[in-house]
C-alpha positions as CSV (number, residue, x, y, z in Angstrom):
1,X,-25.9,9.4,-3.2
2,X,-24.6,5.9,-4.3
3,X,-26.6,2.7,-4.3
4,X,-25.2,-0.8,-3.3
5,X,-26.5,-3.9,-5.0
6,X,-26.3,-7.2,-3.0
7,X,-27.9,-10.3,-4.3
8,X,-28.4,-13.8,-3.0
9,X,-25.7,-16.4,-2.9
10,X,-22.8,-13.9,-3.1
11,X,-23.4,-13.0,-6.7
12,X,-23.1,-9.3,-7.3
13,X,-24.6,-7.7,-10.4
14,X,-25.2,-4.4,-12.0
15,X,-27.1,-3.4,-15.1
16,X,-24.3,-4.5,-17.3
17,X,-24.1,-8.0,-15.8
18,X,-20.5,-7.4,-15.0
19,X,-19.9,-8.7,-11.5
20,X,-16.7,-7.2,-9.9
21,X,-17.0,-5.6,-6.5
22,X,-19.8,-4.2,-4.5
23,X,-21.4,-2.0,-7.2
24,X,-21.9,1.6,-6.4
25,X,-24.5,3.3,-8.7
26,X,-24.6,7.0,-9.1
27,X,-28.1,6.9,-10.5
28,X,-30.3,8.4,-7.8
29,X,-33.4,6.8,-9.3
30,X,-32.2,3.3,-8.7
31,X,-33.5,1.4,-5.6
32,X,-31.3,0.5,-2.7
33,X,-31.2,-3.3,-2.5
34,X,-30.5,-5.1,0.7
35,X,-30.7,-8.8,0.3
36,X,-32.7,-10.6,-2.4
37,X,-36.2,-9.4,-1.4
38,X,-35.9,-6.0,0.3
39,X,-36.1,-2.8,-1.7
40,X,-35.6,0.6,0.0
41,X,-36.0,3.7,-2.1
42,X,-32.9,5.9,-2.2
43,X,-34.8,8.9,-0.9
44,X,-35.3,7.0,2.4
45,X,-31.6,6.1,2.7
46,X,-30.9,9.2,4.7
47,X,-33.5,8.2,7.2
48,X,-31.9,4.9,8.0
49,X,-31.3,4.2,11.6
50,X,-27.8,3.3,12.8
51,X,-29.0,-0.2,13.4
52,X,-30.0,-0.7,9.8
53,X,-26.8,0.9,8.6
54,X,-24.9,-1.5,10.8
55,X,-26.8,-4.4,9.3
56,X,-25.9,-3.2,5.9
57,X,-22.2,-3.0,6.8
58,X,-22.3,-6.5,8.3
59,X,-24.0,-7.8,5.2
60,X,-21.4,-6.2,2.9
61,X,-18.5,-7.5,5.1
62,X,-20.0,-11.0,5.1
63,X,-20.3,-11.0,1.3
64,X,-16.7,-9.8,0.9
65,X,-15.4,-12.4,3.3
66,X,-17.5,-15.0,1.6
67,X,-16.0,-14.1,-1.8
68,X,-12.5,-14.2,-0.4
69,X,-12.9,-17.4,1.4
70,X,-13.2,-19.5,-1.8
71,X,-16.7,-20.7,-0.9
72,X,-18.4,-22.7,-3.6
73,X,-21.0,-20.4,-5.2
74,X,-21.7,-23.1,-7.9
75,X,-23.6,-25.4,-5.6
76,X,-27.0,-25.1,-7.2
77,X,-28.2,-27.4,-9.9
78,X,-29.4,-24.3,-11.8
79,X,-26.0,-22.7,-11.9
80,X,-24.4,-22.4,-15.4
81,X,-21.1,-21.4,-16.8
82,X,-20.7,-17.7,-17.4
83,X,-18.0,-15.6,-19.0
84,X,-16.7,-14.8,-15.5
85,X,-15.7,-18.4,-15.0
86,X,-12.9,-17.9,-17.6
87,X,-11.8,-14.5,-16.4
88,X,-9.3,-15.4,-13.7
89,X,-9.9,-14.3,-10.1
90,X,-12.1,-15.8,-7.5
91,X,-14.9,-17.2,-9.7
92,X,-12.5,-19.1,-12.0
93,X,-10.4,-20.2,-9.1
94,X,-13.5,-21.7,-7.5
95,X,-14.5,-23.4,-10.7
96,X,-11.0,-25.1,-11.1
97,X,-10.7,-26.0,-7.4
98,X,-14.2,-27.2,-6.7
99,X,-14.9,-29.0,-9.9
100,X,-11.9,-29.8,-12.0
101,X,-9.4,-30.5,-9.3
102,X,-12.0,-32.2,-7.2
103,X,-12.8,-34.6,-10.0
104,X,-9.3,-35.1,-11.5
105,X,-6.9,-34.3,-8.7
106,X,-5.0,-37.1,-6.8
107,X,-4.9,-39.5,-9.8
108,X,-1.1,-39.2,-10.2
109,X,1.3,-40.5,-7.6
110,X,4.3,-39.6,-9.6
111,X,3.9,-35.8,-10.0
112,X,6.2,-33.7,-8.0
113,X,4.0,-30.6,-8.6
114,X,0.5,-32.1,-9.2
115,X,-2.7,-30.7,-10.6
116,X,-4.0,-30.0,-7.1
117,X,-1.0,-27.6,-6.5
118,X,-2.7,-25.3,-9.1
119,X,0.6,-23.8,-10.1
120,X,1.6,-22.4,-13.5
121,X,2.5,-25.9,-14.7
122,X,2.9,-29.5,-13.4
123,X,6.2,-31.3,-12.8
124,X,6.5,-35.1,-13.3
125,X,9.8,-37.0,-13.6
126,X,11.8,-33.7,-13.7
127,X,9.8,-32.7,-16.8
128,X,7.6,-29.6,-16.6
129,X,4.3,-30.1,-18.5
130,X,1.8,-27.3,-19.4
131,X,-1.3,-27.0,-21.5
132,X,-2.8,-23.6,-22.4
133,X,-5.9,-22.8,-24.5
134,X,-6.5,-19.5,-26.1
135,X,-9.8,-17.9,-27.2
136,X,-8.8,-14.2,-27.4
137,X,-11.3,-12.0,-29.2
138,X,-10.5,-10.5,-31.7
139,X,-7.8,-12.8,-33.0
140,X,-5.8,-9.8,-34.1
141,X,-5.1,-6.9,-31.7
142,X,-2.5,-4.1,-31.5
143,X,0.9,-5.7,-30.8
144,X,-0.1,-9.3,-31.4
145,X,-2.5,-12.0,-32.4
146,X,-3.8,-15.4,-31.1
147,X,-0.8,-17.2,-32.6
148,X,1.9,-15.1,-30.9
149,X,-0.2,-15.2,-27.7
150,X,-0.5,-19.0,-27.7
151,X,3.2,-19.7,-28.0
152,X,4.2,-17.0,-25.5
153,X,1.6,-18.0,-23.0
154,X,2.7,-21.7,-22.8
155,X,6.4,-20.8,-23.0
156,X,6.1,-18.3,-20.1
157,X,4.2,-20.7,-17.9
158,X,6.8,-23.4,-18.4
159,X,9.6,-20.8,-17.8
160,X,7.9,-19.5,-14.6
161,X,8.5,-22.9,-13.0
162,X,12.2,-22.5,-13.6
163,X,12.4,-24.8,-16.7
164,X,13.4,-24.1,-20.3
165,X,10.8,-25.1,-22.9
166,X,11.8,-28.1,-24.9
167,X,8.9,-28.9,-27.3
168,X,5.4,-27.7,-28.1
169,X,2.2,-29.3,-29.4
170,X,-0.5,-27.2,-31.0
171,X,-4.2,-27.9,-31.6
172,X,-6.3,-25.7,-33.9
173,X,-10.1,-25.5,-33.9
174,X,-10.9,-23.5,-37.0
175,X,-14.2,-21.8,-37.9
176,X,-15.7,-22.4,-41.3
177,X,-15.1,-19.3,-43.4
178,X,-11.8,-18.2,-41.8
179,X,-9.7,-16.6,-44.5
180,X,-6.6,-18.5,-45.4
181,X,-4.8,-15.2,-45.4
182,X,-5.6,-14.8,-41.7
183,X,-4.5,-18.4,-40.9
184,X,-1.2,-17.8,-42.7
185,X,-0.6,-14.6,-40.8
186,X,-1.2,-16.4,-37.5
187,X,1.1,-19.3,-38.4
188,X,3.8,-16.8,-39.4
189,X,3.4,-15.1,-36.0
190,X,3.7,-18.4,-34.2
191,X,6.8,-19.2,-36.1
192,X,8.4,-15.9,-35.1
193,X,7.5,-16.4,-31.5
194,X,9.0,-20.0,-31.5
195,X,12.2,-18.6,-32.9
196,X,12.4,-16.0,-30.2
197,X,11.8,-18.6,-27.6
198,X,14.1,-21.2,-29.1
199,X,11.5,-23.9,-29.2
200,X,9.5,-25.7,-31.9
201,X,6.1,-27.2,-32.5
202,X,6.5,-30.9,-33.0
203,X,3.0,-32.2,-33.2
204,X,-0.7,-31.2,-33.1
205,X,-4.2,-31.6,-34.4
206,X,-6.7,-29.6,-36.5
207,X,-10.5,-29.5,-36.4
208,X,-13.1,-27.3,-38.2
209,X,-16.5,-26.2,-36.8
210,X,-19.5,-24.4,-38.3
211,X,-19.4,-20.7,-39.1
212,X,-20.4,-18.4,-36.3
213,X,-19.2,-20.7,-33.4
214,X,-15.8,-19.3,-32.5
215,X,-15.0,-15.8,-33.9
216,X,-12.4,-17.2,-36.2
217,X,-10.4,-19.8,-34.3
218,X,-9.4,-21.1,-30.9
219,X,-6.3,-23.0,-30.2
220,X,-4.4,-25.0,-27.6
221,X,-0.6,-25.1,-27.2
222,X,0.9,-27.6,-24.8
223,X,4.5,-28.0,-24.0
224,X,7.2,-29.7,-22.0
225,X,10.2,-28.1,-20.3
226,X,13.3,-29.5,-18.7
227,X,15.5,-28.6,-15.8
228,X,18.6,-26.5,-16.5
229,X,22.0,-25.8,-14.8
230,X,20.8,-22.2,-14.7
231,X,18.0,-23.1,-12.3
232,X,20.3,-25.1,-10.1
233,X,22.6,-22.1,-9.8
234,X,19.7,-19.8,-9.1
235,X,18.5,-21.9,-6.2
236,X,22.0,-22.5,-4.8
237,X,22.5,-18.7,-4.6
238,X,19.2,-18.3,-2.8
239,X,20.2,-21.0,-0.3
240,X,23.2,-18.9,0.8
241,X,20.9,-16.4,2.4
242,X,18.0,-18.6,3.7
243,X,16.7,-22.2,3.5
244,X,15.1,-23.2,0.2
245,X,13.6,-26.7,0.1
246,X,11.7,-26.5,-3.3
247,X,13.4,-27.6,-6.5
248,X,11.4,-25.3,-8.7
249,X,10.3,-21.6,-8.5
250,X,6.9,-22.3,-7.0
251,X,4.1,-20.0,-5.8
252,X,4.6,-21.4,-2.3
253,X,8.3,-20.4,-2.0
254,X,7.9,-16.8,-0.7
255,X,8.9,-16.0,3.0
256,X,8.8,-12.8,5.0
257,X,11.5,-10.4,3.8
258,X,11.6,-11.5,0.2
259,X,11.4,-8.7,-2.3
260,X,8.8,-8.6,-5.1
261,X,10.0,-7.3,-8.5
262,X,7.6,-6.5,-11.4
263,X,9.5,-6.8,-14.8
264,X,7.6,-4.0,-16.5
265,X,4.5,-1.9,-17.0
266,X,1.1,-3.3,-16.3
267,X,-2.2,-3.3,-18.2
268,X,-0.8,-3.0,-21.7
269,X,-2.2,-6.3,-23.1
270,X,-5.7,-6.0,-21.6
271,X,-6.1,-2.4,-22.8
272,X,-4.9,-3.4,-26.3
273,X,-7.4,-6.2,-26.5
274,X,-10.2,-4.0,-25.2
275,X,-9.4,-1.3,-27.7
276,X,-9.7,-3.9,-30.5
277,X,-12.9,-5.3,-29.1
278,X,-14.7,-2.0,-28.7
279,X,-13.1,0.1,-31.3
280,X,-11.7,2.5,-28.7
281,X,-8.9,5.0,-29.1
282,X,-7.0,6.5,-26.2
283,X,-5.0,9.3,-28.0
284,X,-2.1,6.9,-28.5
285,X,-1.9,3.3,-29.6
286,X,-1.6,1.0,-26.7
287,X,0.0,-2.2,-27.8
288,X,0.0,-5.6,-26.2
289,X,3.2,-6.7,-24.3
290,X,2.9,-10.3,-25.5
291,X,6.3,-12.0,-25.9
292,X,8.2,-15.0,-24.7
293,X,10.3,-14.3,-21.6
294,X,12.1,-17.6,-21.1
295,X,15.5,-16.6,-22.4
296,X,15.6,-13.5,-20.2
297,X,14.7,-15.6,-17.1
298,X,17.3,-18.3,-17.8
299,X,20.0,-15.7,-18.1
300,X,18.9,-14.1,-14.9
301,X,19.1,-17.6,-13.2
302,X,22.6,-18.2,-14.6
303,X,24.2,-14.8,-14.1
304,X,22.6,-13.5,-10.9
305,X,20.5,-16.0,-9.0
306,X,18.5,-15.7,-5.9
307,X,15.1,-15.9,-7.5
308,X,12.7,-18.2,-5.6
309,X,9.3,-17.7,-7.2
310,X,8.1,-16.5,-10.6
311,X,4.6,-15.9,-11.9
312,X,3.0,-14.3,-15.0
313,X,0.2,-12.0,-14.0
314,X,-2.3,-12.8,-16.8
315,X,-6.0,-12.9,-16.2
316,X,-6.8,-10.9,-13.1
317,X,-3.5,-9.0,-13.3
318,X,-1.0,-8.6,-10.5
319,X,-3.9,-8.3,-8.0
320,X,-4.8,-12.0,-8.7
321,X,-1.2,-13.2,-8.9
322,X,-0.1,-11.6,-5.7
323,X,-3.1,-13.0,-3.8
324,X,-2.3,-16.4,-5.1
325,X,1.2,-16.1,-3.8
326,X,0.0,-15.0,-0.3
327,X,-2.5,-17.9,-0.2
328,X,0.1,-20.5,-1.1
329,X,3.1,-19.0,0.8
330,X,1.1,-18.1,3.9
331,X,2.6,-14.6,4.1
332,X,1.3,-11.1,3.6
333,X,2.5,-8.8,0.9
334,X,2.9,-5.0,0.9
335,X,3.4,-3.2,-2.4
336,X,4.0,0.5,-2.9
337,X,1.8,2.3,-5.4
338,X,4.5,4.8,-6.6
339,X,6.7,1.8,-7.5
340,X,4.2,0.0,-9.8
341,X,5.2,0.8,-13.4
342,X,2.3,1.9,-15.6
343,X,2.3,3.8,-18.9
344,X,0.6,7.2,-18.7
345,X,-1.8,6.4,-21.5
346,X,-2.8,3.1,-19.9
347,X,-3.4,4.8,-16.6
348,X,-5.5,7.5,-18.3
349,X,-7.5,4.9,-20.2
350,X,-8.2,3.0,-16.9
351,X,-9.3,6.2,-15.2
352,X,-11.6,7.0,-18.1
353,X,-13.1,3.5,-18.1
354,X,-13.2,3.0,-14.4
355,X,-10.9,0.0,-14.5
356,X,-8.2,-0.9,-11.9
357,X,-4.9,-1.5,-13.8
358,X,-3.9,-3.9,-11.0
359,X,-6.6,-6.3,-12.2
360,X,-5.9,-6.2,-15.9
361,X,-4.1,-9.1,-17.6
362,X,-0.6,-9.0,-18.9
363,X,1.1,-11.3,-21.4
364,X,4.8,-10.2,-21.3
365,X,5.5,-9.5,-17.7
366,X,6.6,-11.5,-14.6
367,X,6.3,-10.9,-10.9
368,X,9.5,-12.3,-9.4
369,X,10.1,-13.2,-5.7
370,X,13.8,-12.7,-4.8
371,X,15.8,-13.1,-1.6
372,X,16.2,-9.6,-0.3
373,X,20.0,-9.7,-0.5
374,X,19.9,-10.2,-4.3
375,X,17.0,-7.9,-5.1
376,X,19.0,-4.9,-6.3
377,X,21.3,-7.1,-8.5
378,X,18.3,-8.8,-10.0
379,X,16.7,-5.4,-10.7
380,X,19.9,-4.0,-12.3
381,X,20.1,-7.1,-14.6
382,X,16.5,-6.8,-15.7
383,X,16.8,-3.1,-16.5
384,X,19.6,-4.0,-19.0
385,X,17.3,-6.2,-21.0
386,X,14.6,-5.2,-23.5
387,X,12.0,-7.3,-21.7
388,X,12.7,-5.9,-18.3
389,X,13.9,-2.3,-18.9
390,X,10.9,-0.9,-16.9
391,X,11.3,-3.3,-14.0
392,X,10.8,-2.1,-10.4
393,X,11.0,-3.5,-6.9
394,X,7.4,-3.0,-6.0
395,X,7.2,-4.5,-2.5
396,X,8.0,-7.2,0.0
397,X,6.6,-10.2,1.8
398,X,5.7,-9.6,5.5
399,X,4.2,-11.4,8.5
400,X,2.6,-8.2,9.8
401,X,-0.7,-9.1,8.1
402,X,-2.4,-11.6,5.8
403,X,-3.3,-10.9,2.2
404,X,-2.1,-8.1,-0.1
405,X,-2.0,-4.4,0.8
406,X,-0.8,-1.4,-1.1
407,X,0.9,1.7,0.5
408,X,-0.8,4.5,-1.4
409,X,0.8,7.7,-2.6
410,X,-1.3,9.7,-0.1
411,X,0.0,7.7,2.9
412,X,-2.7,5.2,3.7
413,X,-2.9,1.5,3.0
414,X,-5.4,-0.1,0.6
415,X,-6.4,-3.8,0.7
416,X,-5.8,-5.5,-2.7
417,X,-8.4,-8.2,-2.7
418,X,-8.4,-11.0,-5.2
419,X,-10.6,-9.8,-8.1
420,X,-13.8,-11.6,-8.9
421,X,-12.5,-11.7,-12.5
422,X,-10.6,-9.8,-15.1
423,X,-12.7,-6.8,-16.2
424,X,-11.8,-7.4,-19.9
425,X,-13.3,-10.6,-21.3
426,X,-11.5,-13.0,-23.6
427,X,-8.0,-11.4,-23.4
428,X,-6.2,-14.7,-23.9
């Protein structure tokens, strides 16, 4: 019989200190914890009165709602930054919203898409501006490395706003003892990704810190992007079918009836990094999907159009990205389980490790919001590209409910809550 752990202030923990959901333990020797001070042996759980069970359900419901509400858990002077604060999902969202945006938001009167919009990038003076830091561990993993990841991540965030990347800046923080051979390999990978994206690094900075501080190196890539005729065409096509007031492909653009397209299989990057971190093998080599997607997206805008929102589902996976869309667009989203593309080996690995592939980060995929009249054309275009050959229409926006739900293969509906954080640490 399982055990539920619930601790004070909405923080949920298990023995591995990996907060995620309400933790169900199969160890029958563990105590049943209800609140911070009450312990009830599992053997007595079967003797609970209905009243006590009802109190438990209400406590669990309150905790889930508290997590989903965006309440500030970091209100104690004793709270400290944990790895979960950088893992995407609810905890990181609260950190950014309640600390960074609270302190720095509202300082610019010129930004069309400001910091407080918490979108993939900012827009000021028709220029898209993005800064992205990378601390992936290890710095080399199947299918990529920190160099390719850093270029692709910044390029894809700029592109998700509808712009084309124009110039990049790179800052390195190198660890003492990093082999020059590794640095040269990373730089070569960055160059290759820049050529693929059609953009260059034009400035930067380099620092060195003591050995043992970083795991090799961490880096930041910032960039600017500019508006294109392709984006203008894309939005003009969308306006033929419904009103579109935004000038960029923002998170808040979705309305009921819009279709949701996923450009490829999920979970590849997170599982590739996890295999490198833990030395795991899954019977076949799972490789990261990391790649720049800007050229594919600009062609889609120019040749088809009708795209009104684009997001890259990195930390927290498509579960986090879809929930962000629903919060900003004020609509519900229904996705269909059988339509979500996933490799068989990735699904098998997730099943073996107890991971939800919907919550695992990706680095070479987009979720795309499209006016319903153009969805099939967009899908057919994507399937003709290398980057989008596994694309699928996975769902649609709705006013029938709030949040994200998934129609399962067995016929029921499953709520897709915003994850507390990505289950794989330091994936980007």
